[in-house]
matplotlib code that plots the C-alpha trace (Angstrom):
import matplotlib.pyplot as plt

x = [102.1, 100.8, 97.3, 98.7, 100.8, 97.8, 95.8, 98.4, 98.7, 95.0, 95.3, 98.2, 97.2, 96.9, 99.1, 96.9, 96.4, 97.3, 93.5, 93.3, 95.8, 94.1, 97.5, 96.7, 99.5, 97.3, 99.1, 98.6, 98.4, 96.7, 100.3, 101.3, 98.3, 99.3, 102.9, 101.6, 99.2, 101.9, 104.3, 101.5, 100.8, 104.5, 104.8, 101.7, 103.0, 106.4, 104.7, 102.0, 99.4, 96.4, 94.9, 97.5, 95.6, 92.5, 93.6, 93.1, 90.1, 89.1, 86.0, 84.0, 80.3, 80.8, 80.2, 83.5, 85.9, 89.2, 92.4, 93.3, 89.9, 87.0, 83.8, 80.3, 78.3, 74.6, 73.6, 70.9, 70.3, 71.2, 70.9, 71.7, 73.2, 74.1, 73.9, 76.9, 77.4, 75.8, 75.9, 75.7, 75.0, 76.3, 75.1, 77.4, 76.5, 74.8, 76.2, 79.7, 81.8, 84.6, 86.6, 88.9, 91.9, 93.0, 93.6, 92.4, 90.6, 88.9, 89.1, 86.1, 86.1, 84.0, 83.8, 83.1, 82.9, 84.8, 87.6, 88.2, 88.9, 89.7, 89.5, 90.1, 87.5, 87.3, 84.1, 82.5, 80.6, 81.9, 84.7, 82.6, 79.3, 77.6, 75.8, 76.7, 79.2, 78.7, 80.7, 80.4, 81.1, 81.4, 80.7, 82.6, 81.3, 84.4, 85.3, 85.4, 84.4, 81.8, 80.1, 79.8, 78.7, 75.9, 74.2, 73.9, 70.5, 69.3, 69.7, 72.7, 75.8, 79.2, 82.6, 85.1, 88.6, 90.5, 91.1, 94.4, 96.5, 96.7, 99.5, 101.6, 104.6, 107.4, 110.3, 113.5, 111.8, 110.8, 114.1, 113.5, 111.7, 111.0, 108.6, 106.5, 103.5, 104.4, 103.0, 105.0, 108.4, 109.7, 108.4, 109.8, 113.1, 114.7, 117.2, 117.4, 115.7, 118.6, 119.4, 120.5, 117.4, 115.2, 116.7, 116.1, 112.5, 111.8, 113.5, 111.4, 108.2, 106.5, 105.5, 107.0, 105.2, 103.5, 105.1, 103.4, 105.8, 104.9, 107.4, 109.6, 111.0, 114.4, 112.9, 110.8, 113.9, 116.0, 113.2, 112.9, 116.7, 116.7, 113.7, 115.4, 118.5, 116.2, 114.7, 111.5, 110.8, 108.9, 105.7, 105.5, 105.6, 103.3, 104.5, 102.0]
y = [89.4, 91.3, 92.8, 96.3, 95.6, 94.1, 97.2, 99.4, 97.2, 97.5, 101.3, 101.4, 103.1, 100.7, 101.4, 102.3, 99.9, 101.0, 101.4, 104.1, 106.4, 108.2, 108.9, 112.6, 114.2, 115.2, 117.0, 115.5, 112.2, 109.3, 108.0, 111.4, 111.2, 107.6, 108.7, 111.5, 109.3, 106.6, 109.2, 110.3, 106.7, 106.1, 109.2, 108.1, 104.6, 105.8, 107.8, 105.2, 107.9, 107.0, 110.5, 111.7, 109.8, 111.8, 114.3, 111.7, 112.4, 110.0, 111.8, 114.9, 115.9, 119.7, 120.2, 122.1, 120.7, 119.8, 118.4, 116.3, 114.6, 113.3, 115.4, 114.3, 116.2, 115.7, 114.9, 117.4, 116.3, 113.5, 114.1, 111.4, 113.1, 110.1, 106.3, 106.3, 109.9, 111.6, 115.1, 115.3, 118.4, 118.6, 120.9, 123.4, 125.1, 128.5, 130.5, 129.0, 128.2, 125.7, 128.5, 126.2, 127.7, 126.8, 123.1, 122.0, 118.7, 116.9, 113.3, 110.9, 108.0, 104.9, 101.3, 98.4, 94.9, 95.8, 97.5, 101.2, 103.2, 106.8, 108.7, 112.4, 114.5, 118.1, 120.0, 121.6, 124.3, 127.9, 128.4, 131.0, 129.1, 129.5, 126.8, 124.0, 122.3, 120.0, 117.0, 115.3, 111.6, 108.9, 105.4, 102.5, 98.9, 97.5, 100.5, 100.0, 103.5, 103.4, 100.5, 102.8, 105.9, 104.0, 103.4, 107.2, 108.8, 112.2, 112.6, 110.3, 111.4, 111.2, 111.8, 114.2, 115.5, 118.4, 120.6, 119.6, 120.6, 123.8, 125.5, 127.6, 127.2, 129.8, 129.6, 128.0, 127.4, 123.8, 122.7, 120.1, 116.8, 116.6, 119.5, 117.7, 115.6, 112.0, 110.5, 112.8, 112.5, 109.3, 110.3, 113.8, 115.0, 118.4, 120.2, 121.3, 119.0, 117.6, 114.5, 112.4, 113.2, 112.6, 109.1, 108.4, 109.4, 107.5, 104.4, 104.5, 104.2, 100.8, 101.4, 103.6, 106.9, 109.3, 112.7, 116.1, 119.1, 122.7, 125.6, 128.0, 126.9, 126.3, 124.3, 122.2, 121.4, 120.5, 118.1, 116.5, 115.8, 114.5, 112.2, 110.8, 110.0, 108.2, 106.1, 108.0, 108.6, 111.6, 109.6, 109.2, 112.9, 115.9, 119.5, 122.2]
z = [125.1, 128.1, 128.1, 128.1, 125.1, 123.3, 124.0, 122.5, 119.3, 118.9, 118.9, 116.4, 113.1, 110.1, 107.1, 104.1, 101.3, 97.7, 97.0, 99.6, 97.7, 94.8, 93.2, 92.5, 94.6, 97.5, 100.4, 102.9, 101.1, 103.0, 103.6, 105.1, 107.5, 108.4, 109.2, 111.4, 113.2, 113.6, 115.2, 117.5, 118.5, 119.2, 121.4, 123.3, 123.7, 124.9, 127.6, 128.3, 127.9, 125.7, 126.1, 123.7, 120.9, 121.4, 118.7, 116.0, 113.7, 110.9, 109.8, 110.7, 110.4, 110.6, 106.9, 106.4, 103.8, 105.4, 103.9, 107.0, 107.8, 105.8, 106.1, 105.4, 102.8, 102.0, 98.4, 97.5, 93.9, 91.4, 87.7, 85.1, 82.0, 79.9, 80.2, 82.5, 83.6, 86.6, 88.1, 91.9, 93.9, 97.5, 100.2, 102.0, 105.3, 104.9, 102.1, 102.4, 99.3, 98.5, 97.0, 95.1, 93.4, 89.8, 89.3, 92.7, 93.4, 96.3, 97.3, 97.8, 100.1, 99.5, 100.7, 98.3, 99.6, 102.7, 100.7, 101.2, 98.0, 97.4, 94.2, 93.2, 91.5, 90.4, 91.1, 88.0, 89.9, 90.0, 92.5, 94.4, 94.2, 97.6, 99.6, 97.3, 95.0, 92.0, 90.8, 87.4, 87.5, 84.9, 86.2, 84.8, 84.7, 86.4, 88.5, 92.3, 93.1, 90.4, 92.2, 95.3, 93.4, 91.6, 95.0, 95.8, 96.0, 97.2, 100.9, 101.2, 103.1, 101.3, 102.7, 101.0, 101.9, 100.5, 98.7, 97.1, 94.1, 92.2, 90.2, 92.6, 90.3, 90.6, 88.1, 89.5, 93.0, 92.8, 94.2, 96.9, 96.3, 100.0, 99.7, 97.0, 97.8, 98.7, 95.6, 93.3, 94.9, 93.3, 89.8, 89.8, 88.4, 89.0, 86.8, 83.1, 80.6, 78.6, 76.6, 79.6, 81.6, 78.5, 78.1, 81.8, 81.6, 78.4, 79.7, 82.9, 80.8, 80.8, 77.1, 74.5, 75.0, 72.6, 73.3, 73.0, 72.7, 73.1, 73.5, 71.6, 68.2, 69.8, 72.7, 70.3, 68.2, 71.2, 72.4, 69.0, 69.1, 72.6, 71.9, 68.8, 70.8, 73.3, 70.5, 70.0, 66.3, 64.8, 64.3, 68.1, 68.7, 68.1, 68.2, 68.9]

ax = plt.figure().add_subplot(projection="3d")
ax.plot(x, y, z, "-o")
ax.set_aspect("equal")
plt.show()
C-alpha cells in the first residue's frame, strides 16, 4: 500500500457501532451522518483533494444546539432527587432557548471504558425557558451511560446533539419509508391496519405482546377481531 493510499484510509470515516445509535429515530441519525461523511470522503479521495474534508465537524463549542454536530454545554447545577435520580441544569448562551416542539428530544454522547455511547433524553424545563435547560436522569447500576452520568459535577462540559422528533403527523401523508428517520424505516409499515398486517406485526415480535387499543367502538372491535386471528387473546389486550 502506498503512503498516499494509507493517508486516505486514515482519513476515512469510521462506521458507527450499535452503541452509538440511541434508537430514538433521530434525523439525522448517527448512521445518516456517517453516510454523509463517507460520501464526502469518497468525493475528496476521487479528486485527491484533502481540503474537501475540512467541512467535517465532530463537535462544537459554540453553545448552540445543532442536530448535525455535538455541542458542549456547561453543567450549572446538579440536584439529587432520589437514590438514583438526578436533575441537571445546563447553561445556554445569553437568554437563548432550546424552543423544543412537542415530543422532541436531544441526544447525549458519553465515553465509558473507551466505548462511545449515545442516548436520547427529553428536557423537563419549559420549552421557552431562557438561558438554561434541565434534564431529569435516572441512573441504572448496569447502565453504560449511567456510569458516565454519575461522574458529572457542576462546571463539567457535556456534549448534546439535537433536537429531534416531534409529531408533525398529517393524515394520509406518511407515504414514503425513505423519508422516515433511518432507525424507523425497517420497523414501519404503511397502509390500512387490516388482519394481514396485524398478523405480520404480531409475528415479528420476539415475545407475545400486551396490546393497548384506543379508538372508536368500530375500530376497537376490528382490532380485537384482528388480534384474535393473530393469536392474541383478550387477556393480553386492554381497551381504553
